[in-house]
N, C-alpha and C positions, 0 to 999 in steps of 0.2 A: 038660277042654280046656285046652291050654297057651297059646293065643294071647293071651287076655285077661290071663292071669297075668303076661305080660311087661309089660303096661301098668300094673298095680297091684301094689304090694307088700302082702301080706296085713296087714289091720288098719288101715292108714292110707292106702291108695290111692297109695303112692309109685311112680313109674315105675322100671323096670329101669334101672340105671346105663348110660349110653351113653358111648362114647369121647369124650374131651374135645373140645368144639367148637373151643376156642382152639387146642388141639393140632393139629387138622386145618388150621386157618387158617395157623398158623405153619409147619407142614410144607409147605404149598403155597408159602408165600413162600420157604422155604429151597430148594425145587426151582427156583424162578425164579432165585434168586441164583446157584445152581450152574450153571444153564444159560447165564448171561450170559458165562461164560468159553468157552463152546462154541456159536458161532452156529448150527451145524447142528442143535443140540438145542433152540434157543430156542423154536421153534414148538411142540414137543412139551411143553415145560415149561409154557408159557402155557395150552395146551389142558388139561393136567392140573389146573392151578390153578383154571381157570374151572369145570371139570366137578365138582371135588370141593368147591367152596365157592360155593353159590348166593349171589346178591347179597344177598338178604334175611337170610341167615344171618350174613354178615360184619357187617352192621349190628347184628344181634342180639348178636353177640359183643362189639362195641365199645360199644354204648349200652344194651343190655338191653331195647330196644324194637323189636320186629320189625314195626311197623305200616307202614313204608314201605320199598320195596325200593331203597335207594341202591346204585349200582354199586360192586363191589369194586375194590380198588386194581389198576390195570393193565387192567381190563376196561372196554370201551366201554359207555356208557349205551345203553339201547334207543333205536332211531331215532325212535320215536313211541309214543304210548299204546297203539296196536294191537299193537305188538311186545311191549310189556310184558304186555298182557292175555293173550297166548298163551304166555308163559313158563311153564316147568314149575312146578306147585304143590309146595310143600314137604310133607314128611311129618314125623311126630312126633319122629323121631330128630334132626331138623335144627333144631328151634325149640322154645323155651318161650315161650308167649304172655304178654306183659305186659298186664295189665288196669289201665287208668288209673282207679283207684277214686275219685280226687278228681274226675275228670270225671263219673263216675256219680253222685257225691253232688251235684254241681251240677245234674244232671238231676232231682234229687229221688228217686233210687233208694235201695234198701236198702243200708246199710253193713254189711258182714260183721264189722267190727271196731270200730265206734264208734257206740254207741247214741244219742249226742247229735247226730250229724251230721244225720240225717233221722229224728227220733224217731217221728213219726206213722206214716210209711211202714214203718219197721222194726218197730214194734209191731203194726201191722195184719198184716204178713206173718208175724210170730211166731205170731199166733193161728191163721192159716190153716195154717202149717207144722205146728203141733201136731196138728191133725186128720189131716193126711196121714201124718205119722210114726207116729201111733198105728195107723192102718190098715196101714201098711207093715211095722211091726216089733212091734206089740203083739198082744194076743189076737185082734184082728179079722183079722190076717194069715192065720190058718188058714182063713178063709172065702173067701179070694181066691186066684186064680191070678196069679202074678207081682205080688204086692202091692206090691213096691218099684218097680214101673215105672208112672210117672204121665204121662199125656198131657195137654197143655194145648192147648185149641182154643177156637174161637168159632163162632157160626153163620155169620158173614160176615167180610169183611176189615175192617181198621182198627178193631177193637174192643179192642185192647190185649193180645192173647195173648202176643206175644213179650216185651213189657214185663213181663207177669206171670211168664212162664217164667224170665226172667233174674233178676227180683227174688226169686222163690222159691228159685232155685239159690243166690243170694248169701246168703239167710237160712239155708238148710240148711248152707252152708259155715261158718257160725259155730258149729255144733254141735261139741262136744268129742269125741264118740264116733261121728261119722258122716262119710262122704264123699259127694260128689255128682258125678254125671256128667250134664252138660247136652248133650243131643243135638239138633242142628238138623235136625229131621225134616221141615221145610217145604221139601221138595226142589224145589218149583216156584218158590218165591220165598224163598230163604234170607235171614234177617234177623238172626240171633243175632250173627254176627261183626261186622256193621255196627254194631249197637247197642253192642257191647263195644269197638268201635274196634280190631279186630284184622284182620290180613291174611287173604285167602282161602287155603284150604288143601285138600288132598285129604281126603275124608271118606267118609260112609256109602255113597253111590252108587258111588264108585270101588271100594270094597271089594266090594260086591254084584256089580258088573260084572266083577270079576276083575283090574282094573288094579292093585289093591293086594292082596297075598296074605295079609297078616297084619293082623288088626283092630287089633293093638297099634300099628301104624304110623300109624293115623289117630285114635288117642285121645291128645290133646295135654295136656301138663302146663301149668299156669299158675303165676303167682307168688302165687296164693292156694293154699296147700298142700293144702287139702281139695277143691279144685274141678278137675275135668277136663272137657275139651270134645271132642265128636265132631261136626265140621262136616257139612253136607249133602253137600259135594263137588260134582262136576261135574253140570251139567244133563244130563238124558237123556230121550229121547223114549219110552223104555219104563220110566219110573220106577215106575209102578204094578206092572208085571210083576216088576220087581226086588224091590219091597217085599213082593210076594205069594209070593216064591220060597221053596223049602226052605232055602236058605242064610240068608235073613232069619229064618225060624222057628228055625233052629239058633242064630243069633246072639242072638235074643231070649232063648232059654233060657239061653244062656251068660251074658249080661249079668245076668239076673235071679238066677241061682243061684251065681255065682262068689264073691261077697263078701257076707257077711251084714250088713255095716254100710253098704252103699252104696245111696243112692236115685238112680234114673235118671229124669230129667225130659226128656220129649220135647216140643219145640215143634213142633206139627203144623199143617198147613194148616187153613183153616176147614172146617167139616163139610158145609155145604150146597153141592152142585155139585162137590165134589172127591172123587173115588173113593179117592185115596191115603190120606186120613184114615180112612176106613172100613176100609181094608185094614190100616193100622197098629193100629187099635183092637183087633184080634183078639189082639194080644200083650200088652195092657195089663191091669193089675189095678185102676187108678184113672184117673178122668178128671176134670179141672177145666175147666168151660166158662165162658169169660169172656163176660159179658153187659154191654153198654153201656147205662146207664140212659137212658131217654127215646129210645132209638134201636132197640134190638133188640125185635122183636115177640114176644109170647108164642107165637104160632103157629109162628114160626121156631124158637124154643127147643124146643117140643114136637116139631117135625119132626126137629130135629137129634138130640135125645135118643133118638128112636125108631130111629135108625140104629145106635145103639151096643149093645154087649152088655149086657143087663139085669142080669147078675150082677156087673158092675163096681161098685165104690164110686164114686159120682158126686157131684161137688161143683160149686158155682156161685160165681163171683166177680162181683159187680156193680161194674163199673168206672165211674169218674167219678160215684160216688154222692154225695149231699149229705145224709146222715142226720144229721150234726151240723155244728158249725162247722168242724171240721177233717177229718172222715172222708172218705176218697176211695173206700173199698172196703167193700162188704158181702159176706157170705159165708154159705153154707149147705152142709150135707153130708148125704148119705143113701145108702141102698143101693137099687139097682133102682128100682122104682116109687115107693118112699118118697122118693126124691130129689125128686120133683115135687110131693109132698103139702104 
């Protein structure tokens, strides 16, 4: 399949070169300047400049930070927040996401390039990552289908699954011979973009619905070279049907097989009471279930696990644990029924 190939360059996960963004902005401004000498063409030039250069892209070109959509030169600002909310979302050819790693460090999250910034958190996730990478790329991978596709979920809301998925992705991004694709698969309540402090964009649901024809257009590069993002995209009342479609099955196969060095992490909705998570689990080789200490009941854990494919490699992260003076996470790993023993 050629679509994913456009988003990743073999071996390091680099995106296919795109036409210079600055060049598009400058070309638009040149069109405006030329039109000033001809009033009859002024309106046409302005229309071309506005359509070719989305507001958020202009800011990305000038500041490198696409987090807020400041209006482009000569284009009126949206009349209100509602107008901005309904503005067209960008695609991957129009933006490179800037991730404020300093802000993430202040939140106590994993640092992909500085072990001393958050040493406890970084080391905890290093240990968890080791088990996942072994299952994904080591001898155990032969026992699993789509071993490099890992779903992160929990029994219920607010147990820390998104925090865990992002930290795991940042930890894998520090690997020297691996790339990571972080997929916001919580299509009912997307949270990855908010946690990373990046703007909303078209994503998985837009591709499955047919609004985006090439998956490469919704796999976004970041300024962390080995990290790519696939947002959830637009909310849709048939999200479960879209996730259960043949198109999603084909996409899962392509994501899992295209690049041998890539781990794909899916931040999924909670397991209990959400059919979308069970639907997504069919495509996964590994599952990490986040369990909040002193909150999540064992009966809920048992019920959640019973909904998953028993052939998956299944792990547990105990969030907000107090095993030691500094430890925040416990973890365990196993296969099928052994995961609960």
